[in-house]
C-alpha positions in Angstrom: 53.0 133.3 99.8 56.4 134.7 101.1 58.2 133.0 103.8 61.3 135.1 105.0 60.1 137.8 102.8 57.2 140.5 102.8 57.4 141.1 99.0 57.3 137.5 97.1 57.6 137.5 93.5 56.4 133.7 93.2 53.5 131.6 94.2 55.7 130.5 96.9 58.9 132.0 98.0 61.3 131.1 100.7 64.0 133.5 101.4 66.9 132.6 103.6 70.4 133.8 104.7 72.2 130.4 104.4 72.9 130.0 108.2 72.3 126.9 110.1 68.5 126.5 110.5 67.9 129.2 107.9 69.1 127.6 104.5 66.2 126.2 102.8 63.3 124.0 102.6 63.3 120.6 104.9 61.0 117.8 104.5 61.2 115.7 107.7 59.5 112.2 108.3 58.0 112.6 111.8 57.1 109.1 113.5 58.4 107.2 116.1 61.0 105.3 114.1 62.2 105.3 110.6 63.4 101.9 109.1 65.4 101.0 105.9 63.4 101.7 102.6 60.8 104.1 104.5 59.8 107.0 102.5 61.3 110.3 103.8 59.4 112.5 101.5 59.5 114.0 98.1 58.0 116.1 95.3 55.3 115.2 92.9 54.2 116.8 89.7 50.7 116.2 88.2 47.4 117.9 86.9 43.9 118.0 88.0 42.8 116.4 84.7 42.1 113.1 86.4 42.5 112.3 89.9 45.0 114.2 92.0 47.3 111.4 93.5 47.1 111.0 97.2 50.9 109.9 97.2 53.9 111.3 95.4 54.8 108.0 94.2 51.6 108.0 92.0 52.3 111.5 90.4 53.0 111.9 86.7 56.6 112.7 87.6 58.1 112.3 91.2 61.5 112.8 92.9 61.4 110.9 96.4 63.8 110.1 99.1 64.0 106.8 100.7 66.0 105.6 104.0 68.8 103.3 103.3 69.0 102.2 106.8 67.3 102.2 109.9 67.6 105.8 111.3 69.0 106.9 114.4 71.5 109.2 116.1 74.4 107.7 114.1 72.5 106.5 111.2 70.8 108.6 108.5 71.9 106.9 105.1 69.3 107.6 102.2 68.7 107.0 98.7 67.2 109.3 96.0 64.9 108.2 93.4 63.5 109.8 90.1 60.3 108.4 88.5 57.9 109.0 85.8 54.5 107.7 84.6 54.4 105.9 81.2 51.7 107.0 78.7 48.2 105.5 79.1 48.8 104.5 82.5 45.9 104.7 85.0 45.3 107.1 87.9 45.9 105.8 91.3 48.7 103.6 90.1 52.6 103.6 91.3 54.6 105.3 88.7 58.1 103.7 87.5 61.2 104.4 89.2 63.8 105.1 86.5 66.9 106.4 88.3 68.3 105.9 91.7 71.4 107.3 93.5 72.3 105.1 96.3 73.8 106.3 99.6 77.2 105.6 98.5 76.8 107.7 95.4 76.3 104.7 93.0 73.8 105.9 90.2 71.4 103.3 88.7 69.3 103.7 85.5 66.9 100.7 85.3 68.1 99.2 88.4 67.6 99.8 92.1 71.0 98.3 93.0 73.7 99.6 90.9 77.1 97.9 91.6 79.1 100.5 89.6 79.5 104.2 89.8 77.0 104.4 86.8 75.1 101.3 85.9 72.5 101.1 83.0 70.4 98.2 83.1 67.4 97.3 80.6 66.3 94.6 78.2 68.1 96.7 75.5 70.7 99.0 77.2 72.2 101.7 75.0 74.2 104.8 75.7 74.4 107.3 72.9 76.8 110.2 72.5 75.9 112.6 69.6 77.6 115.9 68.5 76.4 117.8 65.5 78.3 120.7 63.7 81.2 120.7 61.1 84.1 121.0 63.5 82.8 119.0 66.5 82.9 115.2 67.4 81.7 112.9 70.0 84.2 111.8 72.6 84.3 109.3 75.3 87.4 110.2 77.4 88.9 107.6 79.9 91.7 109.4 82.0 93.9 108.3 84.6 96.4 110.2 86.8 98.4 109.2 89.8 98.1 111.1 93.0 94.8 112.5 94.0 92.2 114.8 92.2 93.5 117.8 94.2 97.2 117.0 93.7 97.3 115.0 90.4 100.8 113.2 89.4 102.1 112.0 86.1 101.3 108.3 85.1 104.0 105.9 84.6 105.0 103.5 82.0 102.7 100.4 82.0 99.8 102.2 83.8 96.4 101.2 82.3 94.7 104.6 81.3 91.3 102.8 80.7 89.6 99.8 79.4 86.7 98.6 77.7 85.6 95.3 79.2 82.9 92.7 77.9 81.5 90.5 80.8 78.9 87.7 80.8 77.1 86.3 83.6 78.6 83.1 85.1 76.9 79.9 85.6 77.8 80.1 89.3 74.9 82.6 89.7 76.7 85.2 91.5 79.0 87.2 89.2 79.9 88.7 86.0 83.2 87.4 84.3 85.3 89.2 81.6 85.3 87.3 78.1 87.4 90.1 76.3 88.8 93.5 76.9 90.5 96.4 75.1 92.9 98.2 77.2 94.9 101.6 76.7 98.1 101.7 78.5 101.1 104.1 78.8 103.8 102.8 76.5 106.9 104.4 77.7 107.9 107.1 80.1 106.3 110.5 79.5 108.7 113.3 79.0 109.7 115.5 82.0 110.7 118.1 79.1 107.7 117.8 77.0 104.4 118.7 78.6 102.3 117.1 75.7 104.3 113.8 75.6 102.2 110.6 76.5 103.2 107.5 74.6 100.4 104.9 74.5 99.6 101.3 73.3 96.5 99.3 72.8 96.0 95.9 74.1 93.5 93.5 72.9 92.5 90.6 75.1 90.3 87.4 75.1 89.6 84.9 77.7 90.3 81.1 76.9 87.8 78.3 77.4 88.0 77.3 81.3 89.3 80.5 82.3 87.9 83.8 83.8 90.8 86.1 83.1 91.5 87.6 79.8 94.9 87.3 78.2 96.7 89.7 76.0 96.4 88.5 72.2 97.5 91.6 70.2 98.7 95.0 70.9 99.6 98.1 68.8 102.5 100.0 70.5 103.4 103.6 70.5 105.4 103.5 67.3 102.5 101.7 65.5 104.1 98.2 65.5 101.6 95.4 65.8 102.4 92.3 67.9 100.5 89.1 67.7 101.6 86.4 70.3 104.3 88.8 71.4 104.4 91.8 73.8 107.6 93.4 72.0 106.8 93.6 68.3 110.1 94.3 66.2 108.5 95.0 62.8 105.2 96.7 61.4 103.4 93.3 61.9 105.2 90.8 64.2 103.6 87.4 64.8 104.8 84.6 67.1 103.2 81.2 67.5 103.7 78.0 69.4 100.7 75.7 68.0 102.2 74.2 64.9 98.8 72.3 64.4 97.3 75.3 63.1 100.3 77.0 61.3 101.7 75.8 57.9 104.9 73.7 58.5 106.8 75.9 56.0 
C-alpha cells in the first residue's frame, strides 16, 4: 500500500514532503474529551500464535502515548511509555511497562513517576557500563561548564563539577536524605594561557547522626595532599582533630 506514492517498496509506505499537514503518520484520539492518563494511541507488536490482542497494551511489545493532563486548546501534555510481555505470560493480559518519558522529559525505568532526569527503580537496581578491547575503557563523565550549552564559559575555583551522593529514605515518609557524598571540585583557577589546565580536588563527606546535611571529612587536593579534618592540608597527609577522647594524649 502506498500513500503519497504510486510505487511503494514496502508493505505500507507513506511518502511526504515535510510540510505542515504532510510530514508523517498521526494517531489521533477522537472523542468528546480527553482526560489525564487517557490512552492517546500507540503501536503494538505481536504474532498470530495465540490470540491477537485487542489492545496495544496487551501486545508482546508496545509503545503507547498517554495524556499527562486533561487536554484542551491550551493543554496537550503527554507521556510516552515502552512495555513488553515477560516470558510465559498468558494472552489477553496487560503487558508490563518498563520505561516512561514524562511530559517534562524525565525518564523512568521501573517507575512511572521519576523525580530526576533519569531514575532507575527496582528491587535490585543496577547500571552497568562495559567496554571491551585492549585500548578501551568504561567511563562515567560528570561534566560542568558555566554559561549555557550554546555558549559555555570556563568554570571557577570551588565549582562542584559532579558528585556521587548516597541517600536513604527518611522516617518522615516524604523524602530521601543524603548520608554521604563524594564530590569533584575545581581546586584553583583554570589557566587562561593553558587550555588543558583544570586543577581539581576530591572531597569525601558523611552526615552526622541527627543531621541531614553531609559534612566534609577528607579531601585530596590538586597537588595530591590529603587533608583529614582540614580543608587546607600542608603535607602529604595532614590530620587535624578536636576530640581528645578518641586520640592518644601524646
